[in-house]
N, C-alpha and C positions, 0 to 999 in steps of 0.2 A: 517526380519525387521518388526517392529510393524507398525500398521496402522497409528498411530500418527506420528511416525518418518518419514514415507513415505510422509504423507501429509505436514509436515513441510518442507521437502526437495523440494517438488513441489512448495510450496508457496514462498520460498526464491528465486526461479528462476524467479518469475514474476517481481520483482523490483530489479534492480541491485544497490548496494551501490557503488557510485563512489569513486575512489581512485586517488587523494586525495579527502577528503570530502570538501564540500563548507566551506568557511571561517566562516560562521555563526554557524556551528556545532562544538562544542568544545569537544564532547565526543570521546573516542577512537573508531576506525573503528570496531573492534570486538564487542564492546558494542552496537553500532548502528545496526550491523547485527543481533545480538541476540534479541534486542528489536523489530526490524522490523519483524523477523520471528515469534516471539511470538504474536505480534499485529495482523499480518495477519492470523495466525492460529486461533486466537480467533474471529476475525471480518470478515474474508473472503477477497478474492482478488479483489472483484468488488465493494466494498462499499466505503463510504466516508473516512474511515481510509486509504484504499489503495490509493485513490486519494490524500489525504493529504501527505502520505509518498512520492509518486512520485513527487508531487509539491515541497516538502521541499528538496528532494535530487537532483532533476534534473531540476525542473522548466518546465517539459514537459506536465504537466496536468493543468487544471483549478485550481485556488486557492480553498482551502477548503470551503471558504464562498460562492463560486459561486453556484447558485442554480442548482440542478439536474432536467432536464426536466421530468415531469410526463406524462405518457400516458393519453390522453383524452378519456373519455368514448365514445363509439360509439353511434351514434344517433339511437334511437328506430325506427323500421320500422313500 
């Protein structure tokens, strides 16, 4: 199996596409799965795109507009 295919399979497992889809999503289930996999393969599992997907599909994450906490620089000694 190619490295890209293996990465895509790993990425898809991070966010489950509910069945049935929420009423607000009008696209077919297979299309949503394909676009989700491609999106996460391109942008990663831990970024804002992943948060937006989880929020849109399940409502279990903060909304995409919610600010992500940034680490504060440590004080110089």
